[in-house]
C-alpha positions in Angstrom: 112.7 101.3 122.5 114.1 103.1 119.5 113.0 102.0 116.2 115.5 102.8 113.1 113.0 103.5 110.9 111.0 105.9 113.8 110.5 109.5 112.2 112.3 111.7 113.6 112.0 115.3 114.8 112.1 116.9 111.8 110.2 114.0 109.9 107.1 114.8 112.5 107.1 118.2 112.3 107.1 117.9 107.8 104.1 115.1 108.6 102.1 118.0 111.0 102.4 120.5 108.6 102.8 119.1 105.0 99.9 116.4 105.3 102.6 113.8 104.1 106.0 112.2 104.3 108.2 110.6 101.5 109.1 108.9 98.9 111.2 106.5 101.5 112.5 102.7 101.0 110.7 100.0 101.7 112.8 97.8 99.1 114.7 97.9 95.5 113.2 97.5 93.1 115.2 94.2 92.2 113.5 93.4 95.9 110.1 94.4 94.4 110.0 92.3 90.9 109.3 89.3 91.6 106.5 90.4 94.6 104.7 92.2 91.6 105.5 88.8 89.1 103.2 87.3 92.1 100.5 89.7 92.8 99.8 89.9 88.9 100.1 85.9 88.7 97.8 85.4 92.0 96.1 88.5 93.6 94.9 91.5 91.0 93.5 88.8 88.5 92.4 86.5 90.3 88.4 86.0 89.7 87.5 83.3 92.9 87.8 86.1 95.0 85.1 88.6 94.9 86.2 91.6 96.4 88.8 91.3 93.9 91.2 94.4 94.3 90.9 95.7 97.5 91.4 94.4 101.3 93.1 91.6 100.1 95.8 91.7 103.1 92.6 89.4 104.5 93.0 86.1 102.1 96.3 87.3 100.7 99.4 86.5 103.2 101.6 88.2 100.3 99.5 91.4 100.0 99.6 90.9 104.5 102.9 91.3 104.5 103.8 94.0 101.8 101.8 95.3 103.9 102.7 95.6 107.3 106.5 95.8 106.9 109.0 97.1 109.6 109.6 100.0 107.4 106.2 101.1 107.3 104.6 100.3 110.4 107.3 101.6 112.8 106.9 105.4 111.2 103.3 105.3 111.2 103.7 104.2 115.0 105.7 107.5 115.1 102.5 109.2 114.1 99.4 107.1 115.2 101.2 105.8 118.5 102.0 101.7 118.7 98.6 100.5 119.1 97.6 100.3 115.0 95.1 98.2 113.2 94.4 97.6 109.7 91.7 98.4 108.0 92.3 98.8 104.2 94.1 97.5 101.5 93.4 98.8 97.8 95.6 98.7 94.5 95.6 101.1 92.0 96.4 99.8 88.9 96.7 102.5 85.8 96.5 100.5 82.5 94.2 100.3 79.5 91.1 102.2 79.9 92.4 103.4 83.5 90.1 106.3 84.6 91.3 109.8 85.9 91.1 109.7 89.7 89.7 113.0 91.0 90.8 115.4 93.3 89.5 114.2 96.4 90.4 113.5 100.5 90.0 110.6 101.2 88.3 111.1 104.9 85.1 112.3 102.5 84.7 109.1 101.9 85.0 106.5 104.7 82.5 105.6 107.5 85.3 105.8 110.6 85.1 107.6 113.6 87.0 109.6 114.9 88.1 109.5 110.9 91.8 109.4 112.0 93.7 107.0 109.3 97.5 107.3 107.0 97.9 105.4 104.5 100.9 104.2 102.9 101.1 104.6 99.7 103.8 102.0 97.7 104.6 101.6 93.9 104.9 98.5 92.7 105.5 99.4 89.3 108.0 102.7 88.8 105.1 104.9 88.8 106.0 108.4 87.1 105.1 111.4 85.5 104.5 109.9 82.3 102.5 106.5 83.6 100.3 109.0 85.8 102.1 109.0 89.2 100.4 110.1 92.4 100.0 113.6 92.7 100.0 115.8 95.6 98.7 119.2 96.9 101.1 119.8 100.0 99.2 121.4 103.8 95.8 120.4 101.8 94.8 119.0 104.7 94.7 121.4 107.1 91.1 121.6 106.5 87.6 119.6 105.1 86.6 121.1 101.3 83.4 120.2 99.8 82.8 118.3 97.5 80.5 117.8 95.0 79.3 115.1 92.0 82.3 113.7 90.2 81.8 113.7 86.0 81.5 110.5 84.1 85.2 109.9 83.3 86.3 109.5 86.5 86.7 106.9 88.4 85.3 108.0 92.4 81.6 109.0 92.6 82.5 112.5 94.4 85.4 115.4 93.8 86.7 118.1 95.3 84.3 121.3 94.1 86.8 122.3 91.5 86.8 126.0 92.9 87.8 125.1 96.5 90.5 124.2 95.2 94.2 125.9 93.8 95.6 123.0 91.6 99.1 125.2 90.9 100.3 124.4 93.9 100.2 120.3 93.1 103.2 118.4 92.5 104.3 114.6 91.1 105.5 112.2 93.2 107.1 109.6 91.0 108.6 106.3 92.8 110.6 103.9 92.0 109.1 100.1 92.2 109.8 99.8 96.2 108.8 103.1 97.0 106.4 104.4 99.9 104.8 107.5 101.0 102.8 108.4 104.3 99.8 110.7 104.4 96.7 111.2 106.0 92.8 111.2 105.2 92.7 115.0 104.3 95.3 115.3 102.0 93.8 116.7 98.9 95.5 114.3 95.7 95.0 112.9 92.2 95.7 110.9 88.7 95.4 111.3 85.4 93.7 108.8 83.0 95.9 106.1 81.6 97.8 107.6 79.0 97.4 105.6 75.7 101.3 104.1 75.4 102.5 104.8 78.7 103.7 101.4 81.2 101.5 99.7 83.7 101.4 101.4 86.9 100.8 99.4 90.3 100.1 100.2 93.7 98.8 99.4 96.9 97.5 101.7 99.1 97.5 100.5 103.5 95.4 102.1 105.6 96.1 102.0 108.8 94.0 103.7 112.5 94.7 103.1 116.1 92.0 102.4 118.3 89.9 104.7 118.9 88.6 104.4 115.5 85.2 103.0 115.3 85.4 101.6 111.6 80.9 102.0 110.6 80.5 100.3 108.3 82.1 96.9 107.0 83.0 96.0 103.1 81.6 92.8 103.2 80.8 90.5 105.7 84.5 88.7 105.9 85.5 92.9 106.3 87.7 92.1 110.4 90.0 94.6 110.6 93.2 92.8 111.9 96.0 94.5 115.2 99.3 94.6 113.6 101.0 95.6 116.5 100.8 96.5 120.1 97.3 95.4 121.1 94.0 97.2 121.0 92.4 97.6 124.3 88.9 99.2 123.5 87.7 97.4 121.5 85.6 98.9 118.6 85.9 96.6 115.9 85.4 93.1 115.0 89.3 91.4 114.9 90.8 88.8 112.7 94.3 86.6 112.3 96.5 87.7 108.9 95.2 84.6 106.6 98.3 81.8 106.6 100.1 81.0 103.9 
């Protein structure tokens, strides 16, 4: 079946060679505006939900629907194949007090065998240089880099060994609300700490795996995979149904 948002050969080659693709349009900023308000009002600061900003697709149909838009899944299927599982979602919020996200490769942290993941990074707010947009270094997905302990002013426990990375090649990925990028689990990326006086910046990261990936440890007892395209012929991972409204 021909899908209008499947990747072209040129786009597939770019993803293979550079480790990312985009920004691409998921929806207009005006269409994102009411979704953003619902996320802020009903999801992000919901103290009743114990997993906070992570894996909210498990309980929020709004988050699930946003993470599984055809514009995202059709492109992911061009990379991973027609069978797709939703593993994780993570909100990243830059607001007062938010620390630096150090340079890192996601695969360094993840309990996956093999570590085959495509992430979609969706801009919920406008993401600009002024409010610490995502930075990447194209082509750095081609090898695994050593990670060491992060500093106390960084948000993660580990960072890439600074001597192993040439950050002069970094680019800023500015995005309008409603745009997204795709990248793989080894692409080096980073964001600066919140800058006083900057506007808030919310993003949603969507982590998708093919059925051949075995998730070695779950984030919680509630954490299961969701089949979001095709089927799961291997059954390595426990699965659950999407949330209801």
